[in-house]
C-alpha positions in Angstrom: 9.4 23.3 -15.5 10.3 19.5 -15.5 8.0 16.8 -14.5 9.2 15.0 -11.4 10.4 11.3 -11.0 8.0 9.5 -8.9 9.5 7.2 -6.1 7.6 4.9 -3.6 8.7 2.0 -1.6 8.2 -1.9 -1.5 5.0 -1.5 0.7 3.2 0.0 -2.4 1.0 -2.5 -4.2 0.3 -1.9 -7.8 0.3 -4.2 -10.8 3.8 -4.8 -12.2 2.7 -3.3 -15.5 2.0 0.1 -13.8 5.5 0.5 -12.5 6.8 0.0 -16.0 4.2 2.1 -17.9 4.6 5.0 -15.5 8.4 4.6 -14.7 7.7 4.5 -11.0 10.7 3.9 -8.8 10.4 1.6 -5.8 12.9 1.6 -2.9 13.0 -1.9 -1.5 12.8 -2.9 2.2 14.5 -5.8 4.0 12.7 -9.0 5.0 14.3 -11.1 7.7 14.0 -14.6 8.8 16.3 -14.6 11.9 19.7 -14.0 10.6 18.6 -14.6 7.0 18.3 -11.2 5.4 16.5 -10.6 1.9 15.6 -7.7 -0.2 12.0 -7.5 -1.0 11.4 -7.7 -4.8 15.1 -8.5 -5.4 16.3 -11.6 -4.0 12.7 -12.7 -2.5 9.6 -12.5 -4.2 6.0 -13.5 -2.8 6.4 -17.1 -3.9 9.7 -17.5 -2.2 8.3 -15.5 1.0 5.5 -17.8 1.3 7.5 -20.9 0.8 10.0 -19.8 3.6 7.1 -18.7 5.7 5.6 -22.3 5.5 8.7 -23.8 7.2 7.4 -22.1 10.4 10.7 -22.1 12.2 11.2 -18.4 12.4 8.8 -15.4 12.1 9.5 -12.8 9.6 10.4 -9.2 10.4 11.1 -6.2 8.2 13.5 -3.2 8.1 13.0 0.1 6.4 15.5 1.1 3.7 18.5 2.9 5.3 19.0 6.7 4.6 22.0 5.7 2.3 19.8 3.4 0.2 17.5 6.5 -0.4 20.5 8.6 -1.3 21.9 6.1 -3.8 18.5 5.6 -5.4 17.7 9.3 -5.8 21.2 10.1 -7.3 20.8 7.4 -9.7 17.4 8.5 -10.8 18.7 10.9 -13.6 19.5 14.4 -14.2 20.0 16.7 -11.1 17.6 19.3 -12.8 14.7 16.8 -12.5 13.0 16.9 -9.1 11.7 13.9 -7.3 8.4 13.3 -5.6 8.8 10.3 -3.1 5.6 9.1 -1.7 5.8 6.6 1.2 4.0 4.2 3.5 2.3 5.9 6.6 4.8 7.2 9.2 2.4 5.6 11.8 3.4 2.2 10.4 7.1 2.5 9.4 10.2 4.7 9.7 10.5 4.7 6.0 9.2 8.2 5.2 11.5 9.4 8.0 14.5 8.0 6.3 13.5 9.4 3.0 13.4 12.8 4.6 16.7 12.5 5.9 18.1 11.5 2.6 16.3 14.4 0.9 18.2 16.8 3.5 21.4 15.3 2.7 20.8 16.0 -1.1 19.2 19.2 -0.7 22.0 21.2 -2.3 22.1 18.7 -5.3 18.4 17.8 -6.0 15.0 18.9 -5.4 13.2 16.1 -3.4 9.8 16.3 -2.0 8.8 13.6 0.4 5.2 13.0 1.1 3.8 10.7 3.9 0.9 8.9 2.1 -0.7 8.1 5.7 -1.8 4.8 4.2 -0.2 1.6 2.7 -0.5 -1.1 0.1 -3.3 -0.4 -2.5 -4.1 2.8 -0.8 -0.4 4.0 -1.3 -0.7 2.4 -4.8 -3.4 4.6 -6.0 -1.8 7.9 -4.7 1.4 6.8 -6.5 -0.5 6.1 -9.5 -2.4 9.4 -9.6 0.9 11.1 -9.1 2.8 9.0 -11.8 0.0 9.7 -14.3 0.2 13.4 -13.8 3.9 13.4 -14.1 3.6 11.5 -17.4 1.2 14.1 -18.6 3.6 16.9 -17.7 2.4 18.2 -14.5 5.2 19.7 -12.4 5.9 18.9 -8.7 4.3 22.2 -7.8 1.1 21.0 -9.6 1.1 17.5 -8.2 1.8 18.0 -4.5 -1.5 19.9 -4.0 -3.4 17.1 -5.5 -2.2 14.5 -3.0 -4.1 15.4 0.1 -7.6 15.6 -1.7 -6.9 12.3 -3.4 -5.8 10.7 0.1 -9.2 12.0 1.5 -11.1 10.3 -1.4 -9.1 7.0 -1.0 -9.8 4.2 1.2 -8.1 0.9 1.9 -9.9 -2.0 3.5 -8.3 -5.5 4.2 -9.2 -8.9 6.0 -6.8 -11.5 6.9 -7.5 -15.2 7.8 -5.3 -15.0 11.1 -5.0 -11.9 13.1 -1.9 -13.4 15.0 0.6 -11.3 12.8 -1.1 -8.1 13.4 -1.3 -8.9 17.0 2.2 -10.0 17.5 3.3 -6.8 15.7 1.3 -4.6 17.9 -0.8 -3.5 15.2 -4.1 -4.4 16.8 -5.0 -4.5 20.5 -5.1 -7.5 22.7 -9.0 -7.2 23.4 -9.6 -6.9 19.7 -7.5 -9.9 18.9 -8.8 -12.2 21.7 -12.5 -11.4 21.0 -12.0 -12.1 17.2 -9.9 -15.3 17.9 -12.6 -16.6 20.5 -15.6 -15.9 18.4 -14.0 -17.0 15.1 -14.6 -13.6 13.4 -12.5 -11.8 11.2 -12.7 -7.7 11.4 -12.5 -5.5 8.4 -9.6 -3.3 9.0 -8.8 0.0 7.5 -6.1 2.7 7.9 -7.5 5.6 10.0 -7.7 9.0 8.3 -8.5 11.1 11.3 -7.6 11.8 15.0 -4.6 10.3 16.9 -5.0 7.1 15.0 -4.6 8.8 11.6 -2.1 6.6 9.4 -2.5 3.4 11.5 -4.5 0.2 11.3 -7.9 0.3 13.0 -10.9 -2.2 12.8 -14.1 -1.0 11.3 -17.4 -2.1 12.7 -17.8 -4.9 10.0 -17.3 -8.4 10.8 -17.1 -11.5 8.7 -16.6 -15.3 9.4 -14.5 -16.1 6.4 -12.3 -14.4 3.9 -14.8 -15.1 1.1 -17.5 -13.2 3.1 -15.0 -10.1 2.9 -15.8 -9.8 -0.7 -19.4 -8.7 0.0 -18.3 -6.4 2.8 -15.7 -4.7 0.6 -18.2 -4.3 -2.2 -21.0 -2.9 0.1 -18.6 -0.3 1.7 -17.2 0.7 -1.7 -20.7 1.3 -3.1 -21.8 3.1 0.0 -18.8 5.4 -0.2 -19.0 5.9 -4.0 -22.7 7.2 -3.7 -23.6 9.1 -6.8 -20.1 9.7 -8.0 -19.5 9.0 -11.6 -15.8 7.9 -11.3 -14.2 5.2 -9.0 -10.7 3.7 -9.3 -10.2 0.6 -7.5 -7.5 -2.2 -6.7 -8.1 -5.7 -5.6 -5.2 -7.0 -3.5 -4.4 -10.7 -2.8 -1.6 -12.6 -1.0 -1.9 -16.1 -2.1 -3.5 -18.6 -4.5 -6.8 -18.7 -2.6 -7.2 -14.9 -2.3 -6.2 -14.6 -6.0 -9.5 -16.2 -6.9 -11.3 -14.0 -4.3 -9.7 -11.0 -5.9 -11.1 -12.0 -9.2 -14.7 -12.4 -7.6 -14.2 -9.0 -6.1 -13.3 -7.2 -9.3 -16.4 -8.9 -11.0 -18.7 -7.5 -8.3 -17.2 -4.0 -8.4 -17.6 -4.0 -12.2 -21.1 -4.9 -12.1 -22.1 -2.4 -9.4 -20.1 0.5 -10.2 -18.7 2.8 -13.0 -15.1 1.7 -12.7 -12.7 4.1 -14.6 -9.8 1.9 -13.4 -10.0 -1.6 -11.9 -7.1 -3.9 -11.7 -5.6 -6.4 -9.1 -2.1 -7.0 -7.7 -0.3 -9.1 -5.3 0.7 -7.7 -2.0 4.4 -7.7 -1.2 6.5 -9.9 1.4 6.9 -6.8 3.5 3.3 -6.2 4.0 2.6 -9.9 4.3 5.1 -10.3 7.0 3.0 -8.0 9.2 -0.6 -9.1 8.3 -0.1 -12.8 7.6 0.1 -15.0 4.7 -3.6 -15.1 3.7 -5.3 -11.9 3.0 -7.7 -9.9 0.8 -7.9 -6.2 0.4 -9.5 -3.5 -1.7 -8.3 0.2 -2.2 -10.5 2.6 -4.0 -10.6 6.3 -4.9 -13.7 8.2 -5.4 -14.1 11.0 -7.8 -12.1 12.5 -10.8 -8.4 12.6 -11.0 -6.7 15.3 -13.1 -5.5 12.8 -15.8 
């Protein structure tokens, strides 16, 4: 049996080197400023996005890849006898996974394509993709990898904090009451992606509150240490969006390294697609507790 090609999308945050090392394919999303349409990671990187955002004349929006985009990318991936495992942003946050599934149906007589809803985003999605890509590189088949995704998801958490909740509020990602309370009291909630109930796969605020992005570092470390418990292995990603949070990500990595046995620890910059929805200055951590198959 042939190991699968691993696909994801532009909301997946991993170090650039990981995409190259594990041959991970990423399907880009569109970023729009009014009538200006860009392709994330192709003709708009984070530096260009932040520069355009600073102009302040138009608020950004995003668009999931078209079904035809997925079809083209899947067909170009390689031999028809090599299956594809396509892991994407939560359906609760984007139509991306639904369009990937439609593309898979179109190609069902040509290629075997398994589409998996990660029920998370950014670094949380990144760790799931990394686990799958490492397994594929080690020769695991798609039948062996797919059953590993759900337990890895359950062991993985994603936390983030942003300087300004306006973007999340404007996009309907957080409620009016939560936004106004945070804005009035000048506090910043630590936000996660829900793993249960009706809110599963969507953004929800945790009980943790901080008064600055710098204070989020300590909150992230406390939660990661609490979650890890006596587990020997933890894999973590520190995510940053701009120059200020870049330095905070370094601090976050240092503290995680001191407090935990990190089997894997790295940092990555968030993509324009995610930043368009959460705002230009943010910090996040994604971590997976326990052993991986490889």
